[in-house]
C-alpha positions in Angstrom: 99.2 97.3 100.9 98.1 99.1 97.9 97.9 97.5 94.5 101.1 99.2 93.3 103.0 98.1 96.5 102.6 101.8 97.6 101.0 102.5 100.9 98.3 105.1 102.0 96.8 106.2 105.3 93.3 106.6 106.5 92.1 108.3 109.8 90.1 106.9 112.6 88.5 109.5 114.9 87.7 108.6 118.5 86.5 111.1 121.0 87.1 110.6 124.7 86.9 112.7 127.8 89.0 115.8 127.5 92.4 114.1 127.1 92.5 113.2 123.4 95.2 115.8 122.7 98.1 115.5 125.1 100.4 118.5 125.1 103.7 117.8 126.7 105.7 120.8 127.7 108.6 121.1 130.1 108.0 117.6 131.6 110.6 117.4 134.3 109.8 120.9 135.8 106.0 120.4 135.6 106.2 116.9 137.2 108.4 118.2 140.0 106.0 121.0 140.7 103.0 118.6 140.8 104.9 116.2 143.1 105.5 119.0 145.6 101.8 119.9 145.5 101.0 116.2 146.1 103.1 116.1 149.3 101.3 119.2 150.7 97.8 118.1 149.7 95.7 116.4 152.4 92.3 116.0 150.6 92.0 112.7 148.8 89.8 114.1 145.9 92.4 116.8 145.2 95.2 114.2 145.3 93.3 112.2 142.7 93.3 115.3 140.4 97.1 115.7 140.8 97.8 112.0 140.2 95.8 112.3 136.9 97.8 115.3 135.8 101.1 113.6 136.4 99.9 110.4 134.6 98.9 112.6 131.6 102.4 114.1 131.3 104.1 110.7 131.8 102.1 108.9 129.1 104.3 109.6 126.1 107.7 109.5 127.8 107.2 106.9 130.6 104.0 104.9 130.1 104.8 102.6 133.0 105.0 105.5 135.4 101.7 106.8 134.0 100.0 103.6 135.0 101.5 103.7 138.5 99.9 107.2 139.1 96.6 106.1 137.5 96.5 103.0 139.8 97.1 105.3 142.8 94.4 107.7 141.7 92.0 104.8 141.3 92.8 103.6 144.9 92.2 107.1 146.3 88.9 107.5 144.4 87.7 104.2 145.8 88.7 105.2 149.3 86.9 108.5 148.9 83.8 106.8 147.5 83.9 109.2 144.5 82.1 107.1 141.8 82.2 109.7 139.0 86.0 110.1 139.5 86.5 106.4 139.7 84.7 105.9 136.3 86.7 108.7 134.8 90.0 107.0 135.9 88.9 103.6 134.7 88.0 105.2 131.3 91.4 106.9 131.1 93.2 103.6 132.0 91.2 102.0 129.2 92.4 104.7 126.8 96.0 104.3 127.8 95.8 100.5 127.4 94.3 101.0 124.0 97.1 103.4 123.0 99.6 100.6 124.0 97.8 98.0 121.8 96.4 96.2 124.9 92.9 95.9 123.5 91.7 93.1 125.8 92.7 95.1 128.9 91.2 98.3 127.4 87.8 96.5 126.9 87.8 95.3 130.5 88.6 98.9 131.8 85.9 100.4 129.6 83.3 97.9 130.7 84.0 98.7 134.4 83.7 102.4 133.7 80.5 101.8 131.7 78.9 100.0 134.6 79.4 103.1 136.8 78.3 105.6 134.2 75.1 103.6 133.6 74.3 103.8 137.3 74.9 107.5 137.1 72.7 107.8 134.0 75.5 109.8 132.3 74.4 109.2 128.6 77.2 111.4 127.2 79.9 109.2 128.8 78.0 106.0 127.9 77.9 107.0 124.2 81.6 107.7 124.2 82.5 104.4 125.8 80.3 102.5 123.3 82.3 104.2 120.6 85.6 103.2 122.3 84.5 99.6 122.7 83.6 99.5 119.0 87.1 100.6 118.1 88.8 98.1 120.4 86.7 95.2 119.2 87.5 96.1 115.6 91.2 95.7 116.5 90.4 92.2 117.7 88.9 91.3 114.3 85.4 91.2 116.0 83.7 93.4 113.3 80.2 92.2 114.3 80.7 93.4 117.9 82.4 96.6 116.7 79.5 97.7 114.4 77.1 96.8 117.2 78.8 99.2 119.7 79.2 101.9 117.1 75.5 101.8 116.3 74.6 101.9 120.0 76.8 104.9 120.4 75.2 106.6 117.3 71.7 106.0 118.6 72.5 107.5 122.0 74.4 110.5 120.5 71.4 111.3 118.3 69.1 111.2 121.4 71.4 113.6 123.3 72.1 115.7 120.2 75.9 115.3 120.4 76.9 116.2 116.8 80.6 115.8 117.5 79.9 112.2 118.8 77.7 111.5 115.7 80.5 112.5 113.3 82.9 110.3 115.2 80.5 107.4 114.9 80.1 108.0 111.1 83.8 108.1 110.7 84.5 104.9 112.5 81.7 103.0 110.8 83.1 104.3 107.5 86.5 102.9 108.4 84.9 99.4 109.1 83.4 99.4 105.7 86.6 100.7 104.1 88.6 97.8 105.7 86.0 95.4 104.2 86.5 97.1 100.8 82.8 98.2 100.7 83.8 101.5 99.2 80.3 102.8 98.4 79.1 102.5 102.0 82.4 103.8 103.4 82.2 106.9 101.3 78.6 107.5 102.4 79.5 107.5 106.1 82.6 109.6 105.5 80.5 112.2 103.7 77.9 112.2 106.4 80.7 112.9 108.9 82.1 115.7 106.7 78.7 117.5 106.7 78.6 117.6 110.5 82.3 118.7 110.8 81.6 121.5 108.4 78.6 122.7 110.5 80.8 122.5 113.6 83.7 124.3 111.7 86.0 121.5 113.1 89.0 122.0 110.8 90.7 118.7 112.0 87.5 116.7 111.4 87.1 118.3 107.9 90.7 117.6 107.0 90.6 113.9 108.1 87.2 113.4 106.3 88.7 114.8 103.1 91.5 112.2 103.4 89.2 109.3 104.1 86.9 110.2 101.2 90.0 110.5 99.0 91.3 107.1 100.0 87.9 105.5 99.3 87.6 107.2 95.9 91.2 106.2 94.9 90.7 102.6 96.0 87.4 102.5 94.1 89.1 103.4 90.8 88.2 107.1 91.0 91.7 108.3 91.3 91.3 111.8 89.7 88.5 112.6 92.1 90.6 111.4 95.0 93.4 113.9 94.1 91.1 116.9 94.7 90.2 115.7 98.2 93.8 115.1 99.1 94.7 118.6 98.1 91.7 120.0 100.1 93.0 118.2 103.1 96.5 119.5 102.7 95.3 123.1 102.4 93.6 122.8 105.8 96.7 121.0 107.4 98.9 123.8 106.2 96.5 126.3 107.9 96.7 124.2 111.1 100.5 123.7 110.8 100.1 119.9 110.8 103.4 118.8 109.2 102.8 115.1 109.9 99.4 115.2 108.3 100.8 117.1 105.3 103.5 114.4 104.8 101.0 111.6 104.9 98.9 113.3 102.3 101.9 114.0 100.1 102.5 110.3 100.2 98.9 109.7 99.3 99.1 112.0 96.3 102.2 110.2 95.2 100.3 107.0 95.3 97.5 108.4 93.1 100.0 109.7 90.5 101.6 106.3 90.4 98.1 104.9 89.6 97.8 107.5 86.9 101.3 106.6 85.6 102.4 110.2 86.1 105.7 109.1 87.6 107.5 112.5 87.7 104.6 114.1 89.5 104.5 111.1 91.9 108.2 111.5 92.6 107.7 115.2 93.4 105.2 114.6 96.1 107.0 111.6 97.6 110.2 113.6 97.8 108.3 116.3 99.7 106.9 113.7 102.1 110.4 112.3 102.7 111.9 115.7 103.5 109.1 116.4 106.1 109.6 112.9 107.6 113.4 113.6 107.9 112.7 116.9 109.6 110.3 115.3 112.1 112.6 112.2 112.5 109.5 110.0 111.9 111.1 106.7 111.0 108.0 104.8 109.8 107.1 107.8 107.5 110.7 107.9 106.2 110.6 104.2 105.4 107.2 104.6 103.7 108.3 107.5 101.5 111.5 105.7 100.4 109.6 102.5 99.7 107.2 104.4 97.3 110.1 106.3 95.8 111.7 103.0 95.0 108.5 101.9 93.2 108.4 105.1 91.2 112.1 104.9 90.2 111.5 101.3 88.9 108.6 102.6 86.8 110.9 105.4 85.5 113.5 102.7 84.7 116.0 104.4 87.0 116.9 101.1 88.5 120.1 102.1 90.4 118.1 104.9 92.2 115.3 102.3 92.9 117.9 100.0 94.5 119.3 102.8 96.7 115.8 103.9 97.9 114.7 100.3 98.6 118.0 99.6 100.6 117.5 102.8 102.7 113.8 102.0 103.3 114.6 98.4 104.2 117.2 99.4 106.8 114.7 101.7 108.6 112.0 99.1 108.4 114.4 96.6 109.9 115.0 99.0 112.9 111.3 99.6 113.4 110.3 95.9 112.9 107.9 96.7 110.0 107.8 93.4 108.1 105.3 94.7 105.5 107.7 97.5 104.4 110.6 95.0 104.4 109.0 92.5 102.0 107.8 95.3 99.6 111.3 96.7 99.5 112.7 93.3 98.6 110.2 93.0 95.8 111.2 96.5 94.5 114.9 95.6 94.7 114.3 92.4 92.7 112.5 94.3 90.0 115.3 96.8 89.8 118.0 94.2 89.6 116.0 92.4 86.9 115.8 95.8 85.0 119.6 96.1 85.2 120.0 92.5 83.9 121.4 91.2 87.1 119.3 88.0 87.2 121.2 86.4 90.0 120.6 89.3 92.5 117.0 89.7 91.2 116.4 86.0 92.0 118.1 86.3 95.4 115.9 89.3 96.5 112.8 87.5 95.2 113.7 84.4 97.3 114.1 86.6 100.4 110.8 88.3 99.6 109.1 84.9 99.4 110.6 83.6 102.7 109.6 86.7 104.7 106.1 86.8 103.1 105.6 83.2 104.0 106.7 83.8 107.6 104.4 86.9 107.8 101.4 84.8 106.6 102.1 82.2 109.4 102.5 85.0 112.0 99.2 86.6 110.9 97.4 83.3 111.3 98.9 82.7 114.8 97.9 86.3 115.8 94.3 85.7 114.7 94.1 82.5 116.7 95.4 84.4 119.7 92.8 87.1 119.2 90.0 84.6 119.0 91.3 83.1 122.3 91.3 86.6 123.8 87.7 87.1 122.7 86.7 83.9 124.4 88.4 85.0 127.6 86.6 88.4 127.5 83.2 86.7 127.1 84.0 84.3 129.9 84.9 87.2 132.1 81.6 88.9 131.1 79.6 85.9 132.2 81.5 85.8 135.5 80.5 89.4 136.1 76.9 88.6 135.4 77.0 85.6 137.8 78.5 87.9 140.6 75.7 90.5 139.9 73.0 87.8 140.3 74.6 86.6 143.5 74.6 90.2 144.8 71.0 90.6 144.0 70.1 87.4 145.8 71.9 88.6 148.9 70.1 91.9 148.8 66.7 90.1 148.5 67.5 88.0 151.5 68.4 91.1 153.5 65.2 92.9 152.5 63.2 89.8 153.5 64.6 89.7 157.0 64.3 93.5 157.4 60.7 93.6 156.3 59.4 90.4 158.0 55.9 91.9 158.5 55.4 91.6 154.7 56.8 88.1 154.7 54.0 86.4 152.7 53.9 89.0 149.9 57.7 89.2 149.7 58.0 85.4 149.7 55.8 85.2 146.6 57.8 88.1 145.0 61.1 86.4 145.8 59.9 83.0 144.5 58.7 84.6 141.2 61.9 86.6 140.9 64.1 83.5 141.5 62.2 81.6 138.9 62.8 84.3 136.4 66.5 84.3 137.4 66.7 80.6 137.0 65.2 80.7 133.5 67.5 83.6 132.6 70.6 81.8 134.0 69.8 78.7 132.0 69.2 80.8 128.9 72.5 82.6 129.5 74.4 79.4 130.0 73.0 77.9 126.9 73.8 81.1 125.0 77.3 81.1 126.4 77.8 77.4 125.6 76.7 78.0 122.0 78.9 81.0 121.7 81.9 79.3 123.1 81.2 76.2 120.9 81.1 78.5 117.8 84.3 80.2 118.9 86.0 76.9 119.5 84.9 75.8 116.0 86.5 78.9 114.6 89.7 78.4 116.5 89.9 74.7 115.4 89.2 75.7 111.8 92.0 78.2 111.9 94.3 75.7 113.5 93.5 73.2 110.7 94.2 76.0 108.1 97.5 76.8 109.9 98.5 73.1 109.8 97.5 72.8 106.1 99.4 76.0 105.3 102.4 74.7 107.3 102.4 71.5 105.2 102.2 73.5 102.0 105.1 75.7 103.2 107.2 72.6 103.9 106.3 71.2 100.4 107.2 74.6 98.8 110.4 74.9 100.7 111.3 71.3 99.7 110.6 72.1 96.1 112.7 75.3 96.3 115.6 73.4 97.8 115.3 70.8 95.0 115.2 73.5 92.4 118.3 75.2 93.7 120.1 71.9 93.9 119.2 71.2 90.3 120.0 74.7 89.1 123.4 74.7 90.9 124.2 71.4 89.2 123.1 72.6 85.8 125.0 75.9 86.1 128.2 74.1 87.1 129.1 72.7 83.7 128.5 75.9 81.6 130.4 78.0 84.2 133.3 75.4 84.2 133.3 75.5 80.4 133.4 79.3 80.4 136.1 79.4 83.0 138.2 76.7 81.3 138.2 78.1 77.8 138.7 81.6 79.1 141.8 80.4 81.0 143.1 78.6 77.9 142.8 81.8 75.8 144.4 84.0 78.5 147.3 81.6 79.3 148.0 80.3 75.7 146.6 83.0 73.5 149.8 83.2 71.3 149.7 79.4 70.6 146.3 79.5 68.9 145.4 80.7 65.5 142.3 82.9 64.7 140.2 79.8 63.8 140.9 78.1 67.1 140.2 81.3 69.1 136.9 81.7 67.2 136.0 78.1 68.1 136.6 78.8 71.8 134.6 82.0 71.7 131.6 80.1 70.1 131.8 77.5 72.9 131.9 80.3 75.5 129.0 82.0 73.8 127.0 78.7 73.8 127.7 78.2 77.5 126.7 81.8 78.3 123.4 81.3 76.3 122.7 78.1 78.4 123.2 80.0 81.7 121.1 83.0 80.5 118.3 80.7 79.4 118.3 78.8 82.7 118.3 82.0 84.7 115.5 83.4 82.5 113.3 80.4 83.2 114.1 80.5 86.9 113.3 84.2 87.3 110.1 83.9 85.3 109.0 80.9 87.4 109.9 82.8 90.7 107.8 85.8 89.6 105.0 83.5 88.6 105.0 81.8 92.0 105.0 85.1 93.9 102.1 86.4 91.9 104.1 89.3 90.4 103.9 88.3 86.8 101.5 90.5 84.9 99.0 88.9 82.4 98.3 91.1 79.3 96.3 89.2 76.6 96.3 90.5 73.0 95.6 89.4 69.5 98.6 87.3 68.3 99.3 85.8 64.9 100.3 82.3 65.9 102.3 81.4 62.8 104.4 84.6 63.1 105.1 84.0 66.8 106.3 80.4 66.0 108.6 81.8 63.3 110.1 84.3 65.7 110.9 81.5 68.3 112.3 79.2 65.6 114.7 82.1 64.5 115.8 82.5 68.1 116.6 78.7 68.4 118.0 78.4 64.9 121.7 78.1 65.9 120.8 75.4 68.5 119.1 73.4 65.7 121.8 73.9 63.1 124.4 72.5 65.5 122.5 69.2 65.5 121.5 69.5 61.8 117.8 69.3 62.9 115.1 70.6 60.5 112.3 72.7 62.1 109.1 73.0 60.0 106.5 75.7 60.8 103.2 74.3 59.5 100.9 76.6 61.5 98.2 78.2 59.3 98.6 81.9 58.9 94.9 82.7 59.5 95.0 81.4 63.1 95.0 84.2 65.8 95.0 83.5 69.5 94.2 85.5 72.6 97.3 85.3 74.7 100.0 87.1 76.7 102.9 87.5 74.2 105.7 87.0 76.7 104.1 83.9 78.2 103.4 82.4 74.7 107.0 83.1 73.7 108.2 81.2 76.9 105.9 78.2 76.1 107.0 77.9 72.5 110.7 78.5 73.3 110.7 75.8 76.0 108.8 73.2 74.0 110.8 73.6 70.8 114.1 73.8 72.7 113.0 70.6 74.6 112.3 68.9 71.2 115.8 69.9 69.9 117.4 68.5 73.1 115.8 65.1 72.8 116.0 64.7 69.0 119.0 62.9 67.4 121.2 64.7 64.9 119.6 65.2 61.5 116.2 64.7 63.0 113.0 66.7 62.3 110.6 68.8 64.3 107.2 70.0 63.2 104.9 72.6 64.7 101.3 72.7 63.5 97.8 73.6 64.8 94.1 72.8 64.4 91.0 74.6 65.6 88.7 72.9 68.1 85.6 74.8 69.2 86.9 78.1 70.7 90.5 76.9 71.1 93.6 76.4 68.9 95.4 73.1 69.6 99.1 73.6 69.0 101.4 70.5 68.5 105.2 70.4 68.8 106.2 67.0 67.3 109.7 65.5 67.1 111.1 62.1 66.0 113.4 61.9 69.0 114.0 59.3 71.8 110.4 59.5 73.2 109.3 58.7 76.8 108.0 55.9 78.9 104.6 56.0 80.6 106.2 56.6 84.0 108.1 59.6 82.6 104.9 61.0 81.0 103.1 60.7 84.4 105.6 63.0 86.2 106.8 65.3 83.5 104.6 68.3 84.5 104.8 67.6 88.3 106.8 70.2 90.2 107.6 67.8 93.0 109.1 65.3 90.5 111.4 67.7 88.7 114.8 66.4 87.9 117.9 67.2 85.7 118.1 65.2 82.5 120.6 64.9 79.6 119.7 65.3 75.9 120.9 63.2 72.9 124.1 65.3 72.8 124.5 65.5 76.6 122.6 68.9 76.8 121.7 69.6 80.4 118.2 70.7 81.5 116.4 71.3 84.8 112.9 70.4 83.7 111.8 73.9 84.9 110.8 74.9 81.4 108.0 72.4 81.2 106.7 73.4 84.6 106.5 77.0 83.3 104.7 75.8 80.2 102.0 74.1 82.3 101.6 77.2 84.6 101.3 79.6 81.6 99.0 77.5 79.5 96.6 77.0 82.5 96.8 80.8 83.1 95.2 81.2 79.6 92.4 78.6 80.5 94.1 76.0 78.3 95.5 72.5 78.8 98.8 70.9 78.0 99.7 67.2 77.6 102.1 64.8 75.9 101.7 61.8 73.7 104.9 59.6 73.4 106.4 56.2 73.3 110.0 55.1 73.7 112.1 55.5 70.5 109.0 56.8 68.6 109.3 60.5 69.3 107.0 62.8 71.3 104.1 65.2 70.6 103.6 68.0 73.1 100.1 69.5 72.7 98.5 72.6 74.3 95.5 74.7 73.7 94.9 78.5 73.8 91.7 80.5 73.2 91.3 81.9 69.7 90.9 85.6 69.2 87.3 86.8 68.6 86.5 90.2 67.2 
């Protein structure tokens, strides 16, 4: 996912053995014709060729049937003793398994093909298989093995002067570095690949290199440069008639313009991408374009359009099973509902986003453990193959010894020496295998521990969420009952009340509405904070003025209890803080002081400078707190609903927010209090330095 929750594509180029582009024509007629030829054909080698042609046609429409014909072709090649054809078929089976996401099986197929090509000294095929093995290991998170095979392929391609293969290696190595976010090295390899494709006049290679370079530049903060390369790629794709590639790069352009905050331009390209995706009936691409359109519409404050696009994208992602797109659409919808002021629906979508994201994290960890186990199995299989090879060599030596008995003495010495070397090699291999398996087991156990730890954290988070919603539901009940009750009174008995009575009821309704709004504000801010979607923008803030603004906002609440609020913050104190977060901190602390101060009480806000921080104090002469209450007041797992001196309700969520936001600024928050002696809430913020 990209930083703006928009998504871009990169290209991985792999060159195989003459079947990388599968052109499917009139499948049924062609297959029928080939099957008739197969019935007439008597020569096994010719039958192999026909089976391969049928498998090639079946690959996209009926993959299972393709594998049936490949297996039959392999059986015929073995029977005919045709080693080159056998290697070609094994390689093709590997490619088909790779295309189906069966990377472990693909690696086994490629290794079997590699063993034959090595005996045939076919360096061209060996280099291509090394490249394919590198790609498959990269899909199993084994980047060290992947880069090893890519470099072996590159070395061999340079020896045999295969420029197309070298360009493929550069591209795939570049993609490895790109995934690791090493953008400088990624760009270097993509540019090396581009130079070769330009010499070869390979339009597809040039276009994909432009896209890869553009992605690298954009992710490295060079968005304007990235735009030029996307447009170069599109120009070539238009020449080639590659509508799918054009749609992908329109999406990429949209992403860049989002980064540049040119939202109208971003929408123009994303809309073009969507129209092409619709014409091609490419569901993933449709969902992607709509997801990014939803993001743009939010930024253009067209929230209703954003909700519509997110809903459409989510529905398609649900059909295709794309969890990444689903969670990003929920986040977009939450932001749109928040923009419309519908806090309840914003919170609901944010909760759904959090739940699916948590499940996705768990699923990803489980997949990684499964992949490590797969690697272990592959390595065990490799050692079994080596053991079989050693056994075969021993048998051959014994046969040679019996056949050449006349040279018994010399051969005995040779055999003894050879067996000694084998024994040393076996012991070394076993030790290496043991160490490797021990390391892999350590990695698996470590990941299992992390998974258990993450699971415990999820349980704790879910428990906290449940507790929050229980408290929120309880604290919302009374204000809503009050609103409903007084509204019913005014509707049913309006004629029985004078203007003063009706005004009194309206003030009560307004007060209840304010309580609900404040509670939902805190809950939505907290939810955004927990999901990491709350932006932090620090600026130079005059502390005294900020305190005055908050006091004005809470003035009616204080007047109702005849409480005096004194702003004693010095006017020359400036802090480096996020204005919205500071407003939330002060609003919750002062509101909390009003809540727990008796009628006609007093609240003071003052500050002092200590080193590079301002220490702000909100002091009241209210009911105070016990030591046990102080110990749990900022603990999210101990949150509970409490009543103020005039039975005001509160969830305790505000103080949790204060702690999170103060710590986000690098400050600290604490309370000093005693029962019946009032409380002093203190927190620190960094002072502004010119």
